[in-house]
C-alpha positions as CSV (number, residue, x, y, z in Angstrom):
1,M,34.4,224.7,148.9
2,S,30.7,226.0,149.3
3,T,27.3,228.1,148.8
4,A,27.1,228.8,152.3
5,T,25.8,231.5,153.3
6,P,27.8,233.6,156.1
7,S,25.9,233.0,158.7
8,D,25.6,229.2,158.5
9,P,28.1,226.5,159.8
10,A,30.0,224.9,156.6
11,H,30.3,228.8,155.9
12,E,32.4,229.2,159.4
13,R,33.9,226.7,158.8
14,A,35.3,227.0,155.8
15,Q,36.5,230.4,157.2
16,R,38.7,228.6,159.4
17,L,40.0,226.5,158.0
18,Q,41.5,229.1,155.3
19,Q,42.8,231.0,158.3
20,L,44.8,227.5,159.5
21,V,45.9,227.7,155.5
22,R,47.2,231.4,156.2
23,D,48.5,230.4,159.6
24,A,50.6,227.5,158.0
25,T,52.0,229.1,155.2
26,G,52.3,232.8,156.4
27,T,50.3,234.2,152.9
28,A,47.8,236.8,153.4
29,G,46.0,236.3,150.5
30,P,42.6,234.0,149.4
31,V,42.7,230.8,149.7
32,L,40.8,228.7,147.8
33,L,39.5,224.8,149.0
34,E,38.1,221.7,146.8
35,R,36.4,219.1,148.4
36,L,38.4,215.7,146.5
37,T,36.9,213.1,148.6
38,G,35.5,212.7,152.1
39,G,33.5,210.3,154.8
40,A,33.0,209.4,158.4
41,S,37.1,208.7,158.5
42,R,39.1,211.3,157.2
43,E,38.0,214.3,154.2
44,T,40.7,215.6,151.3
45,L,40.3,219.0,150.3
46,A,42.3,220.3,147.1
47,V,43.8,224.1,148.8
48,T,45.1,226.7,146.8
49,T,46.7,230.0,148.1
50,G,46.8,233.3,145.5
51,D,48.3,236.7,146.3
52,G,51.1,236.3,143.5
53,D,52.7,233.4,145.2
54,E,50.4,230.0,144.7
55,Q,50.6,227.3,146.1
56,Q,49.5,223.7,145.9
57,L,48.0,222.4,148.8
58,V,46.5,219.2,150.2
59,L,44.4,219.6,153.8
60,R,43.5,216.7,155.2
61,I,41.2,216.8,158.0
62,D,40.4,214.2,160.9
63,E,37.3,214.3,162.8
64,T,37.6,210.2,164.2
65,G,41.2,210.7,166.0
66,G,42.5,208.2,163.9
67,L,39.4,205.7,164.1
68,G,40.5,202.6,161.5
69,G,44.5,203.8,161.0
70,V,47.5,206.0,162.3
71,S,46.4,209.3,163.8
72,L,47.6,212.1,161.2
73,Q,50.4,213.3,163.7
74,V,51.6,210.0,163.5
75,E,51.2,210.4,159.7
76,A,53.3,213.3,159.7
77,A,56.0,211.7,161.6
78,A,56.1,209.5,159.3
79,M,55.9,211.2,156.4
80,R,58.9,213.1,157.6
81,A,61.0,210.3,158.9
82,A,60.8,209.0,155.5
83,D,61.9,212.4,154.0
84,D,65.0,212.3,155.7
85,A,65.8,208.5,154.7
86,G,65.2,209.5,151.0
87,V,61.5,208.6,150.1
88,A,59.8,210.5,148.1
89,V,56.9,212.0,149.9
90,P,55.1,215.5,150.5
91,R,56.8,217.7,152.7
92,V,54.5,218.5,155.3
93,H,53.8,222.4,156.1
94,A,51.8,222.0,159.2
95,V,50.2,219.0,161.7
96,G,48.5,219.7,164.5
97,T,45.0,219.6,166.1
98,D,41.9,222.9,166.0
99,P,40.1,222.8,169.1
100,A,37.4,225.1,167.0
101,L,36.9,222.2,163.9
102,G,37.2,219.4,166.7
103,A,39.0,217.5,164.3
104,A,43.1,217.3,163.4
105,Y,44.5,218.8,160.3
106,M,47.4,218.1,158.0
107,L,48.6,220.1,155.4
108,M,51.4,218.9,153.2
109,D,52.2,219.8,148.9
110,R,49.9,218.2,146.1
111,I,51.7,216.6,143.8
112,D,51.3,216.6,140.1
113,G,50.5,212.9,138.2
114,E,48.3,209.8,138.7
115,T,47.7,207.2,141.4
116,I,44.6,205.6,139.3
117,A,46.3,202.4,138.7
118,R,44.3,201.7,135.4
119,R,45.6,204.2,133.4
120,I,49.6,204.2,134.8
121,L,49.2,200.2,133.9
122,R,48.1,201.1,130.2
123,D,47.6,204.7,129.2
124,D,50.7,205.2,126.3
125,R,52.0,208.5,128.6
126,F,52.7,206.1,131.3
127,A,55.0,203.3,129.0
128,A,58.0,205.1,129.7
129,A,57.6,205.1,133.3
130,R,55.9,201.5,133.9
131,T,59.9,200.1,132.2
132,G,61.6,201.0,135.3
133,L,58.9,201.6,137.9
134,V,59.0,197.9,139.9
135,G,62.5,198.4,140.2
136,E,61.7,202.2,141.9
137,L,59.0,200.5,144.2
138,G,61.8,198.2,144.7
139,A,64.8,200.6,146.0
140,T,61.8,203.3,147.7
141,L,60.6,200.2,150.0
142,A,64.5,199.3,151.3
143,R,64.6,203.5,151.7
144,L,61.2,203.1,153.7
145,H,62.8,199.9,155.8
146,T,65.4,201.8,157.3
147,I,64.0,204.0,159.0
148,E,64.2,203.1,162.8
149,V,60.9,203.4,165.2
150,G,60.7,203.7,168.7
151,D,57.9,203.1,170.8
152,D,57.0,207.5,170.7
153,L,56.7,206.9,166.9
154,L,54.6,204.0,166.1
155,A,53.9,200.8,168.9
156,P,55.7,197.5,169.0
157,A,53.6,195.1,165.8
158,P,50.9,193.2,166.7
159,E,52.4,189.4,166.0
160,P,50.5,189.4,162.2
161,L,48.2,186.2,162.6
162,A,46.9,187.7,166.1
163,A,45.9,191.1,163.7
164,L,44.4,188.9,161.2
165,D,41.9,187.0,164.0
166,D,41.2,190.3,165.3
167,L,40.3,191.6,161.7
168,A,37.9,188.9,161.4
169,G,36.4,189.7,164.5
170,A,34.5,186.7,166.8
171,R,32.6,186.0,163.2
172,P,34.4,182.9,161.3
173,P,36.2,183.9,158.1
174,A,34.7,182.9,154.7
175,P,35.4,179.0,153.7
176,G,38.3,180.0,151.6
177,L,39.8,182.5,153.9
178,A,40.0,179.6,156.7
179,L,41.4,177.8,154.6
180,G,43.6,180.4,153.6
181,L,44.2,181.7,157.8
182,R,45.2,177.6,158.0
183,A,48.0,177.9,155.5
184,L,49.3,180.9,157.4
185,H,49.4,179.1,160.6
186,D,51.0,175.9,159.6
187,E,53.7,177.6,157.0
188,R,54.8,180.7,159.6
189,P,58.6,181.6,158.8
190,E,60.5,183.0,161.0
191,P,59.9,187.0,161.7
192,G,62.0,189.7,160.3
193,A,63.2,192.5,162.1
194,E,61.0,194.5,163.0
195,C,61.1,197.9,160.8
196,L,58.9,200.9,160.1
197,V,56.0,199.1,157.3
198,H,53.8,201.4,155.5
199,G,50.8,198.9,155.6
200,D,49.5,199.5,152.1
201,F,52.0,200.5,149.4
202,R,50.4,199.6,145.6
203,L,49.2,201.7,143.2
204,G,46.9,204.0,144.2
205,N,48.5,205.5,146.7
206,L,51.3,205.9,144.9
207,M,51.9,209.0,142.4
208,V,53.2,209.0,139.3
209,G,54.5,210.7,136.5
210,P,55.3,209.9,132.9
211,D,58.9,209.8,134.7
212,G,58.5,207.2,137.1
213,L,57.3,207.2,140.8
214,R,56.4,211.3,141.8
215,A,55.2,210.1,145.7
216,V,54.1,207.3,148.6
217,L,50.9,209.0,149.7
218,D,48.6,207.4,152.5
219,W,50.3,206.6,155.6
220,E,47.2,205.8,157.7
221,L,48.0,202.3,157.9
222,V,52.2,202.5,159.0
223,H,53.2,200.4,161.5
224,R,56.0,198.6,162.8
225,G,56.9,194.8,161.3
226,D,58.0,192.9,159.6
227,P,59.7,194.4,156.2
228,V,58.5,191.4,153.5
229,E,54.8,192.7,154.6
230,D,55.1,195.5,152.5
231,L,56.5,193.4,149.0
232,G,53.8,191.1,149.7
233,W,51.0,193.6,150.0
234,L,52.2,194.8,146.7
235,C,52.6,191.4,144.7
236,A,49.1,190.6,146.4
237,K,46.5,189.7,143.0
238,V,44.2,192.7,143.7
239,W,46.3,195.5,143.4
240,R,47.6,194.1,139.8
241,F,44.8,195.4,138.6
242,G,43.8,192.8,136.0
243,S,47.3,193.0,134.5
244,P,49.5,189.6,134.2
245,H,52.8,191.0,136.2
246,P,52.4,189.5,140.2
247,A,54.8,193.1,141.2
248,G,52.0,195.2,141.2
249,G,51.1,195.1,137.7
250,L,54.3,195.8,136.4
251,G,56.8,193.1,136.2
252,T,58.4,190.1,138.2
253,R,58.8,188.9,141.5
254,D,62.2,188.5,141.2
255,E,62.6,192.2,139.3
256,L,61.4,193.5,142.4
257,L,63.2,191.8,144.6
258,D,66.7,192.3,143.0
259,A,66.0,196.0,143.4
260,Y,65.0,195.9,146.6
261,A,68.5,193.8,147.5
262,E,70.1,196.5,145.6
263,V,69.8,199.1,148.0
264,A,68.9,196.7,150.9
265,G,71.5,194.7,151.2
266,W,69.7,191.4,151.5
267,R,67.4,189.7,149.6
268,P,64.1,188.0,151.1
269,S,63.7,184.4,150.4
270,D,60.9,183.4,147.4
271,A,59.2,181.4,150.7
272,R,59.1,184.6,152.7
273,L,57.0,186.9,150.2
274,A,55.2,183.7,149.2
275,W,53.8,183.8,152.8
276,W,53.2,187.9,153.1
277,E,51.4,187.6,149.8
278,R,48.9,185.3,151.4
279,Y,48.4,187.0,153.9
280,A,47.8,190.5,151.7
281,T,45.0,188.0,149.7
282,V,44.1,186.5,153.6
283,R,44.0,190.9,154.9
284,W,41.8,192.5,152.0
285,G,39.8,189.3,152.0
286,L,38.7,190.2,155.6
287,M,39.0,193.7,155.0
288,C,36.3,193.5,152.1
289,R,33.7,192.1,154.5
290,V,35.0,194.5,157.7
291,Q,34.2,197.1,155.2
292,A,30.8,195.9,154.2
293,D,29.7,195.7,157.7
294,R,30.3,199.3,158.2
295,H,27.4,199.8,156.1
296,L,25.3,197.2,157.1
297,S,25.8,198.9,161.0
298,G,24.8,202.1,160.2
299,A,28.1,203.8,161.0
300,E,29.4,204.7,157.8
301,R,26.6,204.4,154.6
302,S,28.4,203.9,151.2
303,M,27.3,202.5,148.4
304,E,31.9,201.7,147.7
305,M,31.5,200.0,150.7
306,V,29.2,197.4,150.8
307,A,29.5,196.5,147.6
308,I,33.1,195.7,147.9
309,G,31.5,193.2,150.4
310,R,30.7,190.7,147.4
311,R,34.4,191.4,146.6
312,S,35.6,188.6,149.1
313,A,34.4,185.8,147.1
314,E,37.8,186.8,144.3
315,Q,40.4,186.8,147.6
316,E,38.7,183.1,148.2
317,F,39.5,182.2,144.8
318,D,42.8,184.4,145.3
319,V,43.8,181.5,148.3
320,L,42.5,178.3,146.2
321,L,44.5,179.0,143.7
322,G,47.3,179.9,145.7
323,L,46.9,176.7,147.2
324,G,46.0,175.1,144.3
325,L,42.6,174.0,145.0
326,D,41.6,175.5,142.2
327,H,43.0,176.4,138.7
328,P,42.3,179.6,135.9
329,H,39.0,178.8,133.9
330,E,36.8,180.8,132.5
331,T,32.8,181.1,134.3
332,R,29.7,181.3,131.8
333,E,28.4,185.1,132.2
334,V,24.1,184.6,132.7
335,L,23.8,188.5,131.7
336,D,24.6,187.7,127.8
337,D,21.9,184.8,128.2
338,A,18.0,185.6,127.0
339,P,15.8,187.2,129.8
340,P,14.1,184.8,131.7
341,A,10.3,185.0,130.5
342,A,7.4,187.5,132.2
343,T,6.3,185.0,134.9
344,G,3.6,185.6,137.9
345,P,1.5,188.4,138.5
346,Y,3.8,191.3,137.7
347,G,4.3,190.7,134.0
348,S,6.7,192.9,131.6
349,P,8.7,194.6,131.8
350,T,10.3,192.1,134.1
351,S,12.7,193.2,137.0
352,D,15.4,191.9,135.0
353,D,14.2,194.5,132.5
354,L,13.9,197.3,135.0
355,L,17.6,197.0,136.1
356,D,18.8,196.4,132.3
357,G,16.6,199.6,132.3
358,L,18.9,201.1,135.3
359,L,22.8,199.8,133.4
360,H,21.5,201.5,130.2
361,F,21.3,204.6,132.0
362,L,24.7,204.5,134.6
363,G,26.6,203.3,131.0
364,T,25.4,206.0,128.7
365,E,24.5,209.3,131.2
366,V,26.3,208.5,134.2
367,V,29.8,206.9,133.6
368,P,30.8,208.7,130.9
369,A,30.4,212.0,133.1
370,G,33.8,210.9,134.6
371,G,35.4,211.5,138.1
372,S,33.9,211.1,141.3
373,V,30.3,210.8,139.7
374,G,31.7,208.6,136.7
375,F,33.5,206.4,139.4
376,Q,30.4,205.9,141.6
377,A,28.0,205.1,138.6
378,R,30.5,202.7,137.9
379,V,30.0,201.1,141.3
380,A,26.5,201.3,141.0
381,T,26.4,199.4,138.0
382,N,29.1,196.3,139.5
383,L,26.6,196.5,142.0
384,A,23.8,196.3,139.8
385,R,24.5,193.7,137.5
386,T,25.1,191.3,140.4
387,V,21.4,192.5,141.8
388,R,20.5,190.8,138.5
389,R,22.6,187.9,138.6
390,E,21.5,186.3,141.6
391,A,17.9,187.0,140.4
392,R,18.9,184.3,137.8
393,L,21.1,181.9,139.8
394,G,20.4,182.5,143.4
395,E,17.5,179.9,143.7
396,E,19.2,177.4,141.7
397,H,22.4,178.1,144.2
398,R,21.1,178.4,147.9
399,A,20.1,174.8,147.1
400,R,23.3,173.2,145.9
401,H,25.1,174.6,148.9
402,R,22.6,173.1,151.1
403,V,23.5,169.9,149.4
404,R,26.6,170.5,149.7
405,L,27.1,171.3,153.6
406,D,24.8,168.0,154.2
407,R,27.7,166.2,152.3
408,L,29.8,167.2,155.3
409,G,27.6,167.3,157.7
410,V,28.1,170.9,158.8
411,A,25.0,173.7,159.6
412,D,26.2,176.8,157.8
413,D,29.8,178.2,156.1
414,D,30.4,179.7,159.7
415,E,30.3,176.2,161.0
416,L,32.7,175.1,157.9
417,S,34.8,177.6,158.3
418,R,35.5,176.8,162.4
419,A,36.1,173.0,161.3
420,I,38.5,174.3,157.9
421,V,40.3,176.5,161.5
422,T,40.3,173.7,164.1
423,G,40.8,170.9,161.8
424,S,37.9,168.8,163.1
425,L,37.3,167.7,159.5
426,D,40.7,167.2,158.8
427,D,40.2,163.2,157.3
428,R,37.6,164.6,154.7
429,W,40.1,167.3,153.4
430,E,39.4,166.6,149.6
431,A,35.5,167.0,150.3
432,V,35.8,169.9,152.4
433,A,38.6,171.4,149.5
434,E,36.0,170.4,146.7
435,V,32.9,172.3,148.7
436,V,34.6,175.4,149.0
437,R,36.3,175.5,145.6
438,E,32.5,174.8,144.3
439,S,30.5,177.5,146.9
440,V,33.7,179.9,146.0
441,R,32.7,179.3,141.6
442,D,28.8,180.0,142.7
443,R,29.7,183.6,144.5
444,L,32.2,184.7,141.7
445,A,29.5,183.1,139.5
446,V,27.1,186.7,140.9
447,A,30.4,188.6,142.1
448,N,32.3,189.0,139.2
449,P,32.9,185.7,137.2
450,A,35.3,187.3,135.0
451,H,37.9,187.2,137.9
452,T,38.1,183.4,137.5
453,A,39.9,183.6,134.0
454,Q,42.7,185.7,135.2
455,P,46.1,183.9,136.5
456,G,47.5,183.6,139.9
């Protein structure tokens, strides 16, 4: 895991982690550690134990006390309860807090398979799995939702709309998300019976093999709530990863609900699923801004987090689609146009040329490396394209956005969002919808023009 010398703190930490694994597994042989992910919240290590009885494990370390989610102790308890209910999860070997590390830890089995959604949805080796996977997911959620939870495991669920308000914070949401919040308040269905909810059930958090679902992973957002929340989250457009199939990119909503009903003994209504699907879209849009704010505040510097802030425009567009206020359409990719001519004191190469050179390097030298480096290079590529588009379109967009806001008599997007939520501009509802639609289209023309062509 490290090239540190024996006197380095990193070496001492690695030795302590190896001892934790030996204590939990009873092995006396070598323990190899390899970092899979790292960050301000949780670190994940691949663990291999040797000495003739090799085990493949995963060690998760949390130095924040569950910042942004439940503690590892609660996560482990939920996973063990899920295992008892017949849900496929990694077996938890140990969970606790180590004073020497100043961190909580959880050691569990490593499950072979694939979590990258685009591979699961497109690669030939998963073709057989895809034919029945949506049914497996519906049945899995039905079993998961039978788990009885008490206050000793999870606190009572917050009211869903209050949870969105907490996520938004003091600042108003973006106008498209404000329209979604308004609709959620106006159309709130009767709440369902409370149960254990995974909270992030989607491709990317599911281990899939050629034979189908192998394990449900990433339980840090587990909570008590309405069971249809998990179904709506799986159906949100963002988790289809470009697939036309609405249920997790794998099948129809009816296929998902039929499989759920066969195990659960009841079938959620289409209206309840639609409400929770819109809830998921608004929630993810708000979470995009929260993640970007973590970078901007300095709490967790991350290129991926700051880049994801612009993706909230995708969720605004998806809200508009769901409300019938926009429709799928092609948006011109300005990067296909001839670059602007050199002007001003800088001459040639222009800033556009410099960004083009950077994109060429990332695409030909770094992205092909694959793995974590390749993934980060793809993020950097999208970020550079966004900057390049804004350099071309920003002045025009800012000018016409000012005209749009003046047309409504509001100072900025925050004031517009407050007016949408409070209803103070309801007498001009069509004009409000038009302004939001035009503004979201401009934002996506810079952030991700391909998104507007995707159906709802």
